[in-house]
C-alpha positions in Angstrom: 63.7 -68.2 22.8 60.1 -69.4 23.4 57.4 -67.3 21.8 53.8 -67.1 20.6 52.8 -67.6 16.9 53.3 -64.4 15.0 51.2 -63.0 12.1 54.5 -61.7 10.6 55.7 -65.3 10.4 52.4 -66.7 9.1 51.3 -68.1 12.4 54.7 -69.6 13.3 57.1 -68.8 16.1 60.8 -67.7 15.7 61.9 -71.2 16.8 59.7 -72.8 14.1 61.1 -70.4 11.4 64.8 -70.5 12.5 67.3 -72.8 10.7 68.4 -74.8 13.7 69.5 -78.3 12.6 71.5 -79.0 15.8 68.5 -78.2 18.1 66.3 -80.4 15.9 68.9 -83.2 16.2 68.8 -83.0 20.0 65.0 -83.2 19.8 65.1 -86.1 17.3 67.6 -88.2 19.2 66.5 -87.1 22.7 63.4 -86.9 24.9 61.1 -83.9 24.8 58.6 -82.1 26.9 57.8 -78.8 28.5 59.0 -77.3 31.8 57.2 -74.9 34.1 60.0 -72.6 35.4 57.8 -70.0 37.1 55.8 -71.2 40.1 52.2 -70.0 40.3 51.8 -66.4 41.7 55.6 -65.6 41.2 56.7 -63.0 38.7 58.2 -64.4 35.5 61.7 -63.1 36.1 65.0 -64.5 34.8 66.2 -64.9 38.4 63.2 -67.1 39.4 63.4 -69.1 36.1 67.1 -69.8 36.3 66.8 -70.9 39.9 64.2 -73.4 38.8 66.2 -74.7 35.9 69.2 -75.2 38.1 67.1 -77.2 40.5 66.4 -74.7 43.3 62.8 -74.1 44.3 62.2 -70.3 44.0 59.4 -70.4 46.6 61.9 -71.7 49.1 65.1 -69.8 48.1 64.2 -66.6 46.3 64.7 -63.3 48.1 65.1 -60.9 45.1 67.1 -60.2 42.0 69.2 -57.4 43.4 71.1 -59.5 46.0 71.9 -62.2 43.4 73.5 -59.6 41.0 75.3 -57.9 43.9 77.0 -61.2 44.8 78.0 -61.5 41.1 79.8 -58.2 41.4 81.7 -59.3 44.5 79.7 -57.2 46.9 79.7 -58.7 50.4 76.1 -58.1 51.5 75.5 -57.5 55.2 72.4 -58.5 57.1 71.3 -54.9 57.4 71.5 -54.2 53.7 68.9 -54.5 50.9 70.2 -54.8 47.4 68.3 -53.4 44.4 69.0 -54.0 40.7 69.4 -50.4 39.4 68.9 -49.8 35.7 70.1 -46.8 33.8 67.0 -46.0 31.7 65.8 -43.5 29.1 62.6 -41.5 30.1 60.9 -39.2 27.6 57.8 -37.1 28.4 57.3 -39.2 31.5 57.3 -42.5 29.5 59.7 -45.4 29.8 61.3 -45.2 26.3 64.2 -47.6 26.9 64.9 -49.9 29.9 68.5 -50.1 28.8 69.3 -46.5 27.8 70.0 -47.8 24.3 72.2 -50.6 25.7 74.6 -48.0 26.9 78.3 -48.8 26.8 79.8 -50.2 30.1 82.5 -47.5 30.3 80.0 -44.7 29.8 77.6 -46.3 32.3 80.4 -46.7 34.9 81.2 -42.9 34.8 77.5 -42.0 35.2 77.0 -44.4 38.1 80.2 -43.2 39.8 78.9 -39.6 39.5 75.6 -40.6 41.0 77.3 -42.4 43.9 79.6 -39.5 44.6 76.6 -37.2 44.7 73.8 -39.2 46.3 75.8 -41.9 48.1 76.4 -41.9 51.9 76.9 -44.3 54.8 73.5 -45.9 54.1 73.2 -45.6 50.3 75.8 -46.9 47.8 75.7 -47.4 44.0 77.9 -50.1 42.3 78.5 -50.2 38.6 77.9 -53.4 36.6 77.7 -54.1 32.9 76.0 -51.8 30.4 72.7 -50.6 31.9 72.7 -53.1 34.8 73.9 -51.8 38.2 73.3 -52.2 42.0 71.9 -49.9 44.7 72.5 -50.9 48.3 70.4 -49.3 51.1 71.3 -50.1 54.7 69.4 -49.9 58.0 66.0 -49.2 56.3 63.0 -51.6 55.9 63.0 -51.8 52.1 62.1 -55.4 51.2 58.4 -54.8 50.9 58.6 -51.8 48.6 56.6 -52.3 45.4 58.9 -51.8 42.4 58.3 -52.6 38.8 60.9 -54.0 36.3 61.5 -51.3 33.7 61.4 -53.8 30.8 57.7 -54.5 31.7 56.6 -50.9 31.0 58.3 -50.0 27.7 56.4 -47.0 26.1 54.1 -46.6 29.1 53.7 -43.7 31.5 55.8 -44.3 34.5 53.6 -42.7 37.2 51.6 -45.8 38.1 54.8 -47.9 38.2 56.9 -45.7 40.4 58.0 -47.3 43.7 55.2 -47.6 46.3 54.9 -48.8 49.9 57.5 -49.4 52.5 60.7 -47.3 51.9 59.4 -45.9 48.6 60.0 -42.3 49.6 63.7 -42.9 49.6 63.6 -44.5 46.2 61.5 -41.8 44.7 63.9 -39.1 46.0 66.8 -41.0 44.5 65.1 -41.3 41.1 64.2 -37.6 41.1 67.7 -36.5 42.1 69.4 -38.8 39.6 67.5 -37.1 36.8 68.8 -33.7 37.8 72.3 -35.1 37.9 72.2 -37.1 34.6 70.5 -34.5 32.3 73.6 -32.3 32.2 76.3 -35.0 32.0 78.7 -34.6 29.0 78.2 -38.3 28.2 74.4 -37.8 27.8 74.8 -34.6 25.9 77.1 -36.4 23.5 74.8 -39.4 23.2 71.9 -37.1 22.2 74.1 -35.3 19.6 75.0 -38.7 18.1 71.3 -39.8 18.0 71.6 -42.2 20.9 69.3 -42.5 23.8 70.5 -40.8 27.0 70.7 -42.5 30.3 68.7 -39.8 32.0 67.4 -41.6 35.1 68.0 -44.6 37.4 65.3 -47.2 38.0 65.6 -49.4 41.1 63.8 -52.7 41.4 64.2 -56.4 42.3 65.2 -55.8 45.9 66.0 -58.3 48.6 68.4 -59.7 51.2 71.2 -62.2 50.5 69.8 -65.7 50.0 71.3 -68.9 51.5 71.6 -71.8 49.0 72.9 -75.3 49.2 75.9 -75.8 46.9 75.3 -77.5 43.5 77.9 -80.1 44.4 76.1 -81.0 47.7 72.7 -81.1 46.0 73.6 -83.0 42.8 77.0 -84.7 43.5 78.8 -83.1 40.5 81.2 -80.3 40.0 80.1 -77.6 37.6 80.7 -74.2 36.0 78.5 -71.5 34.4 79.1 -69.4 31.3 77.1 -66.1 31.0 77.6 -62.4 30.3 74.7 -61.5 32.7 75.5 -60.6 36.3 72.2 -62.2 37.5 73.2 -65.6 36.1 76.8 -65.3 37.4 75.4 -64.3 40.8 73.3 -67.5 41.0 76.3 -69.5 40.0 78.4 -68.0 42.7 75.7 -68.6 45.3 75.6 -72.3 44.5 79.3 -72.8 44.2 79.6 -73.1 40.4 82.8 -71.8 38.8 82.2 -68.6 36.8 83.9 -68.8 33.5 84.7 -65.5 31.9 84.5 -65.5 28.1 86.2 -62.6 26.3 83.6 -60.8 24.1 80.6 -62.1 25.9 78.3 -59.1 26.0 74.8 -60.2 26.9 73.6 -58.8 23.6 73.2 -59.8 19.9 77.0 -59.4 19.3 78.0 -61.8 22.1 80.9 -64.3 21.5 78.9 -67.4 20.7 81.9 -69.4 19.5 83.9 -68.4 22.5 81.2 -69.8 24.8 81.4 -73.2 23.1 85.2 -73.2 23.2 85.3 -72.4 26.9 82.6 -74.9 27.7 84.5 -77.7 25.9 87.7 -76.8 27.7 86.0 -76.7 31.1 84.4 -80.1 30.5 87.8 -81.7 30.6 87.7 -81.4 34.4 84.1 -80.5 35.2 81.0 -82.7 35.1 78.4 -80.0 34.3 78.4 -76.8 32.3 75.5 -74.3 32.2 75.6 -72.0 29.1 73.3 -69.0 29.2 72.8 -66.7 26.1 70.8 -63.5 26.6 70.5 -62.4 22.9 67.0 -63.9 22.1 65.6 -62.3 25.3 67.0 -58.9 24.3 65.6 -59.2 20.8 62.2 -60.1 22.3 62.2 -57.0 24.6 62.9 -54.9 21.5 60.2 -56.6 19.5 62.9 -57.5 16.9 61.8 -60.6 15.1 64.8 -60.7 12.7 67.4 -60.5 15.4 65.6 -63.0 17.5 65.7 -65.6 14.7 69.3 -64.7 14.0 70.2 -65.2 17.7 68.6 -68.6 17.7 70.5 -69.6 14.6 73.8 -68.4 16.1 73.2 -70.4 19.2 72.5 -73.5 17.1 75.4 -73.1 14.8 78.2 -71.5 16.8 77.5 -73.1 20.3 75.4 -76.2 20.0 76.9 -77.4 16.7 80.4 -77.0 17.9 79.7 -78.8 21.1 78.0 -81.7 19.4 81.0 -82.0 17.0 83.6 -82.1 19.9 82.0 -83.5 23.0 82.4 -87.2 22.1 86.2 -86.6 22.3 85.8 -85.9 26.0 83.6 -88.7 27.2 82.0 -91.9 26.0 78.8 -90.9 27.9 77.3 -87.4 27.9 74.0 -85.6 28.1 72.9 -82.3 26.5 69.8 -80.3 27.2 68.5 -77.3 25.3 65.8 -75.0 26.7 64.8 -71.4 27.3 64.7 -70.2 30.9 61.3 -68.5 30.3 59.3 -67.3 27.3 59.7 -63.7 26.1 57.1 -63.3 23.4 57.6 -60.6 20.7 54.0 -59.6 21.1 54.2 -58.5 24.7 58.0 -57.6 24.8 58.4 -59.1 28.3 58.5 -62.3 30.2 55.6 -64.7 30.6 55.1 -67.8 32.8 54.1 -70.2 30.1 56.0 -73.6 30.2 59.1 -73.7 27.9 60.1 -76.5 25.5 62.9 -78.7 26.6 64.9 -81.5 24.9 67.4 -83.8 26.6 69.7 -85.9 24.5 71.7 -88.8 26.1 74.1 -90.4 23.6 73.5 -94.0 24.8 69.7 -93.8 25.2 66.8 -93.9 22.8 64.7 -90.8 22.2 61.0 -90.3 21.5 59.2 -89.5 18.3 59.6 -85.7 18.3 61.5 -84.4 15.3 61.7 -80.7 15.8 62.6 -78.4 18.7 59.9 -75.8 19.2 57.0 -74.9 21.4 54.3 -77.1 19.9 56.5 -80.1 19.1 57.8 -80.3 22.6 54.2 -80.9 23.9 54.2 -84.3 22.1 57.2 -85.6 23.8 57.6 -88.4 26.4 58.6 -86.1 29.2 55.2 -84.4 29.3 55.0 -81.4 31.6 57.9 -81.1 34.1 57.7 -78.9 37.2 60.7 -76.7 38.3 63.2 -78.8 40.1 62.3 -82.0 38.1 64.4 -80.9 35.2 67.8 -80.9 36.9 67.1 -84.1 38.7 66.3 -85.7 35.4 69.3 -84.2 33.6 71.9 -85.2 36.3 70.2 -88.5 37.4 72.9 -88.6 40.1 75.2 -90.4 37.7 78.9 -89.8 37.0 78.4 -88.9 33.4 79.4 -85.8 31.4 76.4 -83.5 31.4 75.8 -80.2 29.6 
């Protein structure tokens, strides 16, 4: 959700423009500050940011995005395997036109990935389908961890040549990219997408590689039982790695049309027997990558009304004491259409404690709060406080 001031919004951010009474209530009644989720010299990825928010030092635990998403899909990674996140993308005149192939439908994507695996897969190379444009490539018995790969959402509308895989193992990746384009260009699904004015999934794009990480369970680390709600494989993968229950919400898409209300309903139901629920919503990030101010503001308002508002209205029925935090995992400013490492605003509301003097939840207001600037793991330690209270 976090952003920079925009000329289109007369020098304000989407958070400052959005109608979000429930987020502002959390800020007004709670304690505010900013949180640095991306350690210095690390890339501002959602994997690194969410590890930080959940209380795990990325410098110590992070091995790559691919293995986290692979775990989410139920893939049992072996020691000799390197896992890559593998996007289906749209290339046009050697430019990255769309990192998501027009947010291709999962069923269409599944057929394309299966075709690629049947053609290019072997004992050492395997492709696994995920959701929409997000998939997994496994390569065994090859030194691949140090290959230099660029996230496709970082190079929208740019020529791809400077960003193609380089270094150790890159020749394998380059060959797979080239051969995938030959396979995909004549697929009936892509021919039909072009006829319908949609963007074709005409190439794969591997990135975010690594080996399976080893993480202490959330219960061991913080002394509470928890669950996670997200439509994104990456977030679910982190949850699985740290022993959080993965709650599947029907209609959760990872896009603008996700089931906001369903996420609130399932969170409230889970809190009847869990101490902690982590709700992740991807919609503001997707709008930012698309440079879509209107849908970013709408996504913020949907989170406020349909998730946070519903939870605030019902949570007191579950426990006399509870704590709610609201924050982005990282900024994705409209101006740059990708992630940045700026600290994010955070507000923590505890129903039996006094707040500070902040009255709004946004980037500039948060800097005036009593929490000041928090670093990575400090947030979760502050939220949980090792107490047996209901936390969200």
